C-alpha positions in Angstrom: -186.8 62.9 -83.7 -183.5 61.0 -83.5 -182.0 63.9 -81.5 -184.9 63.7 -79.0 -184.5 60.0 -78.6 -180.7 60.4 -78.1 -181.3 63.0 -75.3 -183.8 60.7 -73.6 -181.3 57.9 -73.8 -178.6 60.1 -72.2 -180.9 61.2 -69.4 -182.1 57.6 -68.7 -178.6 56.2 -68.5 -177.1 59.1 -66.5 -179.8 58.7 -63.9 -179.4 54.9 -63.9 -175.6 55.4 -63.4 -176.2 57.7 -60.5 -178.7 55.3 -58.9 -176.3 52.3 -59.3 -173.4 54.4 -57.9 -175.5 55.4 -55.0 -176.7 51.9 -54.3 -173.2 50.5 -54.6 -172.0 53.1 -52.1 -174.7 52.2 -49.6 -174.1 48.4 -50.0 -170.4 49.0 -49.3 -171.4 51.1 -46.2 -173.6 48.2 -44.9 -170.9 45.6 -45.6 -168.4 47.7 -43.6 -170.8 48.0 -40.7 -171.4 44.2 -40.7 -167.7 43.6 -40.8 -167.1 45.9 -37.9 -169.8 44.1 -35.8 -168.1 40.8 -36.6 -164.7 42.0 -35.6 -163.7 41.0 -32.1 -161.6 44.2 -31.7 -164.3 46.6 -33.0 -167.6 45.1 -32.3 -169.9 46.7 -29.7 -171.6 43.4 -29.2 -171.0 41.2 -26.2 -168.8 38.2 -26.9 -171.8 35.8 -26.8 -173.8 38.0 -29.2 -170.8 38.5 -31.5 -170.2 34.8 -31.9 -173.7 34.3 -33.3 -173.9 37.6 -35.2 -174.7 37.3 -38.9 -175.7 40.8 -40.1 -177.5 43.9 -39.1 -181.1 44.4 -40.3 -181.4 47.3 -42.7 -184.4 48.9 -44.3 -184.4 48.6 -48.1 -182.2 51.4 -49.7 -184.5 54.3 -50.7 -183.0 57.3 -52.4 -186.0 59.5 -51.3 -184.4 59.4 -47.8 -181.3 61.1 -49.1 -182.3 64.7 -48.3 -180.8 67.9 -49.7 -181.7 70.2 -46.8 -181.3 73.9 -46.4 -178.5 74.6 -43.9 -178.3 77.6 -41.5 -175.0 78.0 -39.7 -175.4 79.1 -36.1 -171.9 80.3 -35.1 -172.6 81.9 -31.7 -174.0 78.9 -29.8 -172.9 78.2 -26.3 -171.4 74.7 -25.7 -173.5 72.5 -23.5 -173.2 69.0 -21.8 -175.3 66.6 -23.8 -177.3 64.1 -21.8 -176.3 60.4 -22.1 -177.5 57.1 -20.9 -175.1 57.4 -18.0 -173.7 60.2 -15.9 -171.2 61.1 -18.6 -171.9 64.5 -20.1 -169.8 65.2 -23.2 -169.6 68.8 -24.4 -171.3 69.6 -27.7 -172.2 72.8 -29.5 -175.0 73.4 -31.9 -173.3 73.9 -35.3 -176.3 74.6 -37.4 -179.9 73.8 -38.4 -181.1 71.7 -41.3 -184.6 72.3 -42.7 -186.5 70.3 -45.3 -189.9 69.1 -46.3 -190.5 65.3 -46.3 -193.8 63.8 -47.3 -195.5 67.1 -46.8 -194.1 67.7 -43.3 -191.8 70.6 -42.4 -188.8 69.3 -40.6 -186.0 71.0 -38.7 -183.0 69.2 -37.2 -180.2 70.6 -35.1 -176.7 69.4 -36.1 -174.0 69.3 -33.4 -170.2 69.2 -33.0 -168.4 67.4 -30.3 -166.0 69.8 -28.6 -163.3 67.3 -27.8 -163.7 65.1 -30.9 -163.1 68.0 -33.3 -159.7 68.6 -31.8 -158.5 65.1 -32.9 -156.8 64.5 -36.2 -159.2 63.6 -39.0 -162.3 64.8 -37.2 -162.2 68.6 -37.9 -165.1 68.4 -40.3 -167.1 65.8 -38.3 -170.7 66.7 -37.4 -173.2 64.7 -35.4 -176.9 64.3 -36.0 -178.9 62.5 -33.3 -182.6 62.2 -33.9 -185.8 60.4 -33.0 -188.8 59.6 -35.1 -192.2 57.8 -35.0 -190.6 54.4 -36.0 -188.7 54.3 -32.6 -189.8 51.4 -30.4 -191.5 49.7 -33.3 -189.2 49.0 -36.3 -186.2 51.0 -34.9 -184.4 51.4 -31.6 -186.5 53.1 -29.0 -183.7 55.5 -28.0 -183.3 57.1 -31.5 -180.5 56.9 -34.0 -177.5 58.8 -35.3 -176.1 60.1 -38.6 -172.5 61.2 -39.1 -172.2 64.2 -41.4 -169.4 66.3 -42.9 -169.4 70.1 -42.7 -171.2 71.5 -45.7 -169.5 74.0 -48.0 -172.6 76.3 -48.6 -176.3 76.7 -47.9 -177.2 73.1 -48.3 -176.4 69.9 -46.4 -177.0 66.2 -47.4 -178.7 64.1 -44.8 -178.8 60.5 -45.8 -181.2 58.6 -43.5 -180.1 55.4 -45.3 -176.9 55.8 -43.1 -178.8 56.2 -39.9 -177.4 53.8 -37.3 -178.1 52.8 -33.7 -176.1 53.9 -30.7 -173.9 51.2 -29.2 -176.3 51.2 -26.2 -178.8 49.4 -28.5 -176.4 46.4 -28.5 -174.6 46.5 -25.2 -175.5 48.2 -21.9 -171.9 48.9 -21.0 -171.8 51.9 -23.4 -172.6 55.5 -22.6 -174.5 57.0 -25.5 -175.8 60.6 -26.2 -179.6 60.9 -25.9 -181.0 62.8 -28.9 -182.2 66.2 -27.7 -186.0 66.7 -27.7 -185.8 69.4 -30.4 -184.6 66.7 -32.8 -187.7 64.6 -32.6 -189.3 64.2 -36.0 -193.1 63.7 -36.2 -192.7 61.3 -39.1 -191.5 57.8 -39.6 -188.0 57.3 -41.0 -188.0 53.9 -42.5 -184.4 53.9 -43.6 -181.0 52.9 -42.2 -180.5 50.3 -39.4 -183.5 48.6 -37.8 -183.6 47.7 -34.1 -181.5 44.8 -32.9 -183.3 41.5 -31.9 
């Protein structure tokens, strides 16, 4: 009996510790985003908006939106110009596919790599996940959102929708932002990450 109670105690506190570590990490992520938006040298906001900026509006942190997805590397894709909100057409290549089930729905998302960005120091393992979902235009930005991801080591990839953020176009029309490809439209609501501005 005592042994069983001890095992339950260990399981409870190890899960609690993971949850607290995860929440602390996301709180730090949100603080860093707010600090960037307040910084006159880094903020995408117009000067008038930055001066009255307090903080971004986030959904409540929800660990169910941290997805361990199956990952299929697609090494022979042809680079293509991704459409943006302007005439700019940066070159991307499809790096792989992530598949998962969320709330009973089968989901597949393409994950991309920016051809020019990957050549820069510090970005060799950087991947880009633009997506749209049914919350767009209501609680979230109508043009979709992005997630930055690191290259996975194996057959799985972590997609944390709590880190979904808006393109800079959501805050300032002077920016040119990639438009999420149609194949990355999720037929579910993603109530995680940054909400729409204003």
